[in-house]
mmCIF file of the C-alpha atoms, coordinates in Angstrom:
data_MODEL
# 
_entry.id   MODEL 
# 
loop_
_atom_site.group_PDB 
_atom_site.id 
_atom_site.type_symbol 
_atom_site.label_atom_id 
_atom_site.label_alt_id 
_atom_site.label_comp_id 
_atom_site.label_asym_id 
_atom_site.label_entity_id 
_atom_site.label_seq_id 
_atom_site.pdbx_PDB_ins_code 
_atom_site.Cartn_x 
_atom_site.Cartn_y 
_atom_site.Cartn_z 
_atom_site.occupancy 
_atom_site.B_iso_or_equiv 
_atom_site.pdbx_formal_charge 
_atom_site.auth_seq_id 
_atom_site.auth_comp_id 
_atom_site.auth_asym_id 
_atom_site.auth_atom_id 
_atom_site.pdbx_PDB_model_num 
ATOM 1   C CA . MET A 1 1   ? -1.429  14.274  -27.832 1.00 0.00 ? 1   MET A CA 1 
ATOM 2   C CA . GLU A 1 2   ? -2.334  17.849  -27.000 1.00 0.00 ? 2   GLU A CA 1 
ATOM 3   C CA . ALA A 1 3   ? -6.057  16.974  -26.563 1.00 0.00 ? 3   ALA A CA 1 
ATOM 4   C CA . GLU A 1 4   ? -5.023  14.350  -23.879 1.00 0.00 ? 4   GLU A CA 1 
ATOM 5   C CA . LYS A 1 5   ? -3.468  17.143  -21.849 1.00 0.00 ? 5   LYS A CA 1 
ATOM 6   C CA . GLY A 1 6   ? -6.866  19.210  -21.865 1.00 0.00 ? 6   GLY A CA 1 
ATOM 7   C CA . ILE A 1 7   ? -9.232  19.411  -18.932 1.00 0.00 ? 7   ILE A CA 1 
ATOM 8   C CA . PHE A 1 8   ? -10.397 15.777  -19.239 1.00 0.00 ? 8   PHE A CA 1 
ATOM 9   C CA . TYR A 1 9   ? -6.886  14.313  -19.142 1.00 0.00 ? 9   TYR A CA 1 
ATOM 10  C CA . ILE A 1 10  ? -6.578  11.558  -16.530 1.00 0.00 ? 10  ILE A CA 1 
ATOM 11  C CA . HIS A 1 11  ? -3.258  10.258  -15.654 1.00 0.00 ? 11  HIS A CA 1 
ATOM 12  C CA . PRO A 1 12  ? -2.665  6.664   -16.204 1.00 0.00 ? 12  PRO A CA 1 
ATOM 13  C CA . THR A 1 13  ? -2.533  4.542   -13.338 1.00 0.00 ? 13  THR A CA 1 
ATOM 14  C CA . ILE A 1 14  ? -1.712  0.843   -12.571 1.00 0.00 ? 14  ILE A CA 1 
ATOM 15  C CA . MET A 1 15  ? -5.148  0.157   -11.983 1.00 0.00 ? 15  MET A CA 1 
ATOM 16  C CA . ASN A 1 16  ? -6.165  1.371   -15.538 1.00 0.00 ? 16  ASN A CA 1 
ATOM 17  C CA . SER A 1 17  ? -3.445  -0.973  -17.111 1.00 0.00 ? 17  SER A CA 1 
ATOM 18  C CA . GLU A 1 18  ? -4.183  -4.107  -19.099 1.00 0.00 ? 18  GLU A CA 1 
ATOM 19  C CA . GLU A 1 19  ? -2.072  -6.119  -16.756 1.00 0.00 ? 19  GLU A CA 1 
ATOM 20  C CA . TRP A 1 20  ? -4.031  -5.031  -13.762 1.00 0.00 ? 20  TRP A CA 1 
ATOM 21  C CA . LYS A 1 21  ? -7.316  -5.957  -15.490 1.00 0.00 ? 21  LYS A CA 1 
ATOM 22  C CA . ALA A 1 22  ? -5.911  -9.319  -16.417 1.00 0.00 ? 22  ALA A CA 1 
ATOM 23  C CA . MET A 1 23  ? -4.865  -9.806  -12.719 1.00 0.00 ? 23  MET A CA 1 
ATOM 24  C CA . GLU A 1 24  ? -8.457  -8.857  -11.634 1.00 0.00 ? 24  GLU A CA 1 
ATOM 25  C CA . GLU A 1 25  ? -9.739  -11.283 -14.040 1.00 0.00 ? 25  GLU A CA 1 
ATOM 26  C CA . ARG A 1 26  ? -7.519  -14.221 -12.663 1.00 0.00 ? 26  ARG A CA 1 
ATOM 27  C CA . GLU A 1 27  ? -8.511  -13.003 -9.002  1.00 0.00 ? 27  GLU A CA 1 
ATOM 28  C CA . PHE A 1 28  ? -12.243 -13.340 -9.832  1.00 0.00 ? 28  PHE A CA 1 
ATOM 29  C CA . GLN A 1 29  ? -11.691 -16.838 -11.582 1.00 0.00 ? 29  GLN A CA 1 
ATOM 30  C CA . HIS A 1 30  ? -9.356  -18.456 -9.063  1.00 0.00 ? 30  HIS A CA 1 
ATOM 31  C CA . GLY A 1 31  ? -9.696  -16.356 -5.890  1.00 0.00 ? 31  GLY A CA 1 
ATOM 32  C CA . PRO A 1 32  ? -7.492  -13.898 -4.392  1.00 0.00 ? 32  PRO A CA 1 
ATOM 33  C CA . GLU A 1 33  ? -5.692  -16.421 -2.113  1.00 0.00 ? 33  GLU A CA 1 
ATOM 34  C CA . ALA A 1 34  ? -4.737  -18.456 -5.174  1.00 0.00 ? 34  ALA A CA 1 
ATOM 35  C CA . LEU A 1 35  ? -3.377  -15.357 -6.992  1.00 0.00 ? 35  LEU A CA 1 
ATOM 36  C CA . LEU A 1 36  ? -1.458  -14.253 -3.987  1.00 0.00 ? 36  LEU A CA 1 
ATOM 37  C CA . ASP A 1 37  ? 0.098   -17.854 -3.700  1.00 0.00 ? 37  ASP A CA 1 
ATOM 38  C CA . GLU A 1 38  ? 1.055   -17.499 -7.341  1.00 0.00 ? 38  GLU A CA 1 
ATOM 39  C CA . LEU A 1 39  ? 2.600   -14.221 -6.879  1.00 0.00 ? 39  LEU A CA 1 
ATOM 40  C CA . LEU A 1 40  ? 4.519   -15.197 -3.723  1.00 0.00 ? 40  LEU A CA 1 
ATOM 41  C CA . ALA A 1 41  ? 6.132   -18.042 -5.719  1.00 0.00 ? 41  ALA A CA 1 
ATOM 42  C CA . GLN A 1 42  ? 7.575   -15.574 -8.236  1.00 0.00 ? 42  GLN A CA 1 
ATOM 43  C CA . SER A 1 43  ? 11.073  -14.092 -7.460  1.00 0.00 ? 43  SER A CA 1 
ATOM 44  C CA . ARG A 1 44  ? 10.344  -10.562 -9.253  1.00 0.00 ? 44  ARG A CA 1 
ATOM 45  C CA . TRP A 1 45  ? 6.994   -8.822  -9.596  1.00 0.00 ? 45  TRP A CA 1 
ATOM 46  C CA . SER A 1 46  ? 5.670   -6.118  -11.974 1.00 0.00 ? 46  SER A CA 1 
ATOM 47  C CA . ASN A 1 47  ? 4.525   -2.836  -10.620 1.00 0.00 ? 47  ASN A CA 1 
ATOM 48  C CA . ALA A 1 48  ? 0.857   -4.135  -11.095 1.00 0.00 ? 48  ALA A CA 1 
ATOM 49  C CA . GLU A 1 49  ? 1.683   -7.181  -9.117  1.00 0.00 ? 49  GLU A CA 1 
ATOM 50  C CA . MET A 1 50  ? 3.286   -5.157  -6.230  1.00 0.00 ? 50  MET A CA 1 
ATOM 51  C CA . ALA A 1 51  ? 0.440   -2.759  -6.149  1.00 0.00 ? 51  ALA A CA 1 
ATOM 52  C CA . TRP A 1 52  ? -2.061  -5.786  -6.068  1.00 0.00 ? 52  TRP A CA 1 
ATOM 53  C CA . VAL A 1 53  ? -0.121  -7.337  -3.041  1.00 0.00 ? 53  VAL A CA 1 
ATOM 54  C CA . ILE A 1 54  ? -0.188  -4.021  -1.196  1.00 0.00 ? 54  ILE A CA 1 
ATOM 55  C CA . ARG A 1 55  ? -3.907  -3.579  -1.838  1.00 0.00 ? 55  ARG A CA 1 
ATOM 56  C CA . ARG A 1 56  ? -4.411  -7.131  -0.478  1.00 0.00 ? 56  ARG A CA 1 
ATOM 57  C CA . MET A 1 57  ? -2.392  -6.371  2.578   1.00 0.00 ? 57  MET A CA 1 
ATOM 58  C CA . VAL A 1 58  ? -4.241  -3.008  3.258   1.00 0.00 ? 58  VAL A CA 1 
ATOM 59  C CA . TYR A 1 59  ? -7.558  -5.126  2.939   1.00 0.00 ? 59  TYR A CA 1 
ATOM 60  C CA . TYR A 1 60  ? -6.270  -7.714  5.631   1.00 0.00 ? 60  TYR A CA 1 
ATOM 61  C CA . TYR A 1 61  ? -4.662  -5.064  7.858   1.00 0.00 ? 61  TYR A CA 1 
ATOM 62  C CA . GLY A 1 62  ? -7.476  -2.719  7.515   1.00 0.00 ? 62  GLY A CA 1 
ATOM 63  C CA . ARG A 1 63  ? -10.308 -5.300  8.481   1.00 0.00 ? 63  ARG A CA 1 
ATOM 64  C CA . LYS A 1 64  ? -8.396  -6.380  11.617  1.00 0.00 ? 64  LYS A CA 1 
ATOM 65  C CA . ASP A 1 65  ? -8.256  -10.056 10.623  1.00 0.00 ? 65  ASP A CA 1 
ATOM 66  C CA . GLU A 1 66  ? -8.650  -12.370 13.536  1.00 0.00 ? 66  GLU A CA 1 
ATOM 67  C CA . LEU A 1 67  ? -5.810  -14.534 12.541  1.00 0.00 ? 67  LEU A CA 1 
ATOM 68  C CA . LEU A 1 68  ? -3.368  -11.598 12.177  1.00 0.00 ? 68  LEU A CA 1 
ATOM 69  C CA . LYS A 1 69  ? -4.223  -10.532 15.839  1.00 0.00 ? 69  LYS A CA 1 
ATOM 70  C CA . LYS A 1 70  ? -2.292  -13.636 16.792  1.00 0.00 ? 70  LYS A CA 1 
ATOM 71  C CA . VAL A 1 71  ? 0.851   -12.438 14.821  1.00 0.00 ? 71  VAL A CA 1 
ATOM 72  C CA . PRO A 1 72  ? 3.766   -11.615 17.072  1.00 0.00 ? 72  PRO A CA 1 
ATOM 73  C CA . PRO A 1 73  ? 4.099   -7.625  17.363  1.00 0.00 ? 73  PRO A CA 1 
ATOM 74  C CA . GLU A 1 74  ? 7.560   -7.816  16.163  1.00 0.00 ? 74  GLU A CA 1 
ATOM 75  C CA . ARG A 1 75  ? 6.713   -9.540  12.972  1.00 0.00 ? 75  ARG A CA 1 
ATOM 76  C CA . MET A 1 76  ? 3.911   -7.113  12.252  1.00 0.00 ? 76  MET A CA 1 
ATOM 77  C CA . MET A 1 77  ? 6.265   -4.286  12.761  1.00 0.00 ? 77  MET A CA 1 
ATOM 78  C CA . ALA A 1 78  ? 8.753   -5.946  10.328  1.00 0.00 ? 78  ALA A CA 1 
ATOM 79  C CA . ASN A 1 79  ? 5.948   -6.190  7.854   1.00 0.00 ? 79  ASN A CA 1 
ATOM 80  C CA . MET A 1 80  ? 4.913   -2.636  8.036   1.00 0.00 ? 80  MET A CA 1 
ATOM 81  C CA . SER A 1 81  ? 8.644   -1.629  7.738   1.00 0.00 ? 81  SER A CA 1 
ATOM 82  C CA . ALA A 1 82  ? 8.952   -3.646  4.520   1.00 0.00 ? 82  ALA A CA 1 
ATOM 83  C CA . ILE A 1 83  ? 5.810   -2.046  3.071   1.00 0.00 ? 83  ILE A CA 1 
ATOM 84  C CA . LEU A 1 84  ? 7.097   1.519   3.988   1.00 0.00 ? 84  LEU A CA 1 
ATOM 85  C CA . ARG A 1 85  ? 10.578  0.798   2.500   1.00 0.00 ? 85  ARG A CA 1 
ATOM 86  C CA . CYS A 1 86  ? 8.792   -0.253  -0.800  1.00 0.00 ? 86  CYS A CA 1 
ATOM 87  C CA . LEU A 1 87  ? 6.607   2.889   -0.902  1.00 0.00 ? 87  LEU A CA 1 
ATOM 88  C CA . PHE A 1 88  ? 9.383   5.039   -0.050  1.00 0.00 ? 88  PHE A CA 1 
ATOM 89  C CA . LEU A 1 89  ? 11.515  3.714   -2.984  1.00 0.00 ? 89  LEU A CA 1 
ATOM 90  C CA . LEU A 1 90  ? 8.448   3.858   -5.354  1.00 0.00 ? 90  LEU A CA 1 
ATOM 91  C CA . LEU A 1 91  ? 7.715   7.515   -4.539  1.00 0.00 ? 91  LEU A CA 1 
ATOM 92  C CA . ASP A 1 92  ? 11.430  8.467   -4.565  1.00 0.00 ? 92  ASP A CA 1 
ATOM 93  C CA . TYR A 1 93  ? 11.821  6.959   -7.938  1.00 0.00 ? 93  TYR A CA 1 
ATOM 94  C CA . THR A 1 94  ? 8.847   8.250   -9.568  1.00 0.00 ? 94  THR A CA 1 
ATOM 95  C CA . ASN A 1 95  ? 8.690   11.765  -7.828  1.00 0.00 ? 95  ASN A CA 1 
ATOM 96  C CA . SER A 1 96  ? 5.175   11.740  -9.108  1.00 0.00 ? 96  SER A CA 1 
ATOM 97  C CA . ASP A 1 97  ? 3.250   15.187  -9.371  1.00 0.00 ? 97  ASP A CA 1 
ATOM 98  C CA . LEU A 1 98  ? 0.265   14.223  -7.181  1.00 0.00 ? 98  LEU A CA 1 
ATOM 99  C CA . ASP A 1 99  ? -3.153  15.751  -7.317  1.00 0.00 ? 99  ASP A CA 1 
ATOM 100 C CA . ASP A 1 100 ? -3.936  17.892  -4.156  1.00 0.00 ? 100 ASP A CA 1 
ATOM 101 C CA . ASN A 1 101 ? -6.594  15.765  -3.116  1.00 0.00 ? 101 ASN A CA 1 
ATOM 102 C CA . ILE A 1 102 ? -4.421  12.746  -3.259  1.00 0.00 ? 102 ILE A CA 1 
ATOM 103 C CA . ARG A 1 103 ? -1.662  14.610  -1.548  1.00 0.00 ? 103 ARG A CA 1 
ATOM 104 C CA . GLY A 1 104 ? -3.847  15.630  1.224   1.00 0.00 ? 104 GLY A CA 1 
ATOM 105 C CA . TYR A 1 105 ? -5.110  12.092  1.857   1.00 0.00 ? 105 TYR A CA 1 
ATOM 106 C CA . LEU A 1 106 ? -1.580  10.601  1.822   1.00 0.00 ? 106 LEU A CA 1 
ATOM 107 C CA . THR A 1 107 ? -0.446  13.339  4.330   1.00 0.00 ? 107 THR A CA 1 
ATOM 108 C CA . ALA A 1 108 ? -3.414  12.730  6.557   1.00 0.00 ? 108 ALA A CA 1 
ATOM 109 C CA . LYS A 1 109 ? -2.753  9.018   6.596   1.00 0.00 ? 109 LYS A CA 1 
ATOM 110 C CA . LEU A 1 110 ? 0.925   9.510   7.221   1.00 0.00 ? 110 LEU A CA 1 
ATOM 111 C CA . VAL A 1 111 ? 0.040   11.686  10.075  1.00 0.00 ? 111 VAL A CA 1 
ATOM 112 C CA . ASP A 1 112 ? -2.098  9.113   11.535  1.00 0.00 ? 112 ASP A CA 1 
ATOM 113 C CA . ALA A 1 113 ? 0.562   6.506   11.046  1.00 0.00 ? 113 ALA A CA 1 
ATOM 114 C CA . SER A 1 114 ? 3.208   8.585   12.841  1.00 0.00 ? 114 SER A CA 1 
ATOM 115 C CA . TRP A 1 115 ? 1.520   7.954   16.043  1.00 0.00 ? 115 TRP A CA 1 
ATOM 116 C CA . GLY A 1 116 ? 4.017   6.518   18.524  1.00 0.00 ? 116 GLY A CA 1 
ATOM 117 C CA . ILE A 1 117 ? 7.159   7.979   16.699  1.00 0.00 ? 117 ILE A CA 1 
ATOM 118 C CA . ASN A 1 118 ? 6.611   11.763  17.185  1.00 0.00 ? 118 ASN A CA 1 
ATOM 119 C CA . THR A 1 119 ? 7.739   13.535  20.320  1.00 0.00 ? 119 THR A CA 1 
ATOM 120 C CA . ARG A 1 120 ? 4.411   14.119  21.852  1.00 0.00 ? 120 ARG A CA 1 
ATOM 121 C CA . THR A 1 121 ? 3.197   10.453  21.551  1.00 0.00 ? 121 THR A CA 1 
ATOM 122 C CA . ARG A 1 122 ? 6.552   9.040   22.717  1.00 0.00 ? 122 ARG A CA 1 
ATOM 123 C CA . GLU A 1 123 ? 6.286   11.081  25.788  1.00 0.00 ? 123 GLU A CA 1 
ATOM 124 C CA . TYR A 1 124 ? 2.746   9.671   26.257  1.00 0.00 ? 124 TYR A CA 1 
ATOM 125 C CA . LEU A 1 125 ? 4.074   6.169   25.893  1.00 0.00 ? 125 LEU A CA 1 
ATOM 126 C CA . VAL A 1 126 ? 6.766   6.615   28.359  1.00 0.00 ? 126 VAL A CA 1 
ATOM 127 C CA . LYS A 1 127 ? 4.493   8.120   30.910  1.00 0.00 ? 127 LYS A CA 1 
ATOM 128 C CA . PHE A 1 128 ? 1.997   5.259   30.217  1.00 0.00 ? 128 PHE A CA 1 
ATOM 129 C CA . LYS A 1 129 ? 4.637   2.592   30.763  1.00 0.00 ? 129 LYS A CA 1 
ATOM 130 C CA . GLU A 1 130 ? 5.557   4.077   34.128  1.00 0.00 ? 130 GLU A CA 1 
# 
């Protein structure tokens, strides 16, 4: 066990798990939409299933899907709020010791995502509306 904690020790992740690999296999065999439909029909998801759905959402939201551009803004904000609640609970529960590079990446993304809620941008939005 001590050897695992040496210089080459890599923390286990959901994406290294057997469950994740099995889900990827199902995704490749049946397609991501079929896997998503299967997961949405379930009442409780495993951590790997939650991570897969979040990854899928990042894919769609990140590529600015044309169909999603027609979603009412209130619904999109509700979606983002639900994602953030899940991620908050996950980080709070695990209180994981993150690598500095990962911590820096998450910090930068959260800074970008806070546009519109900090004082400076809210003042800009008020002036912009006037």
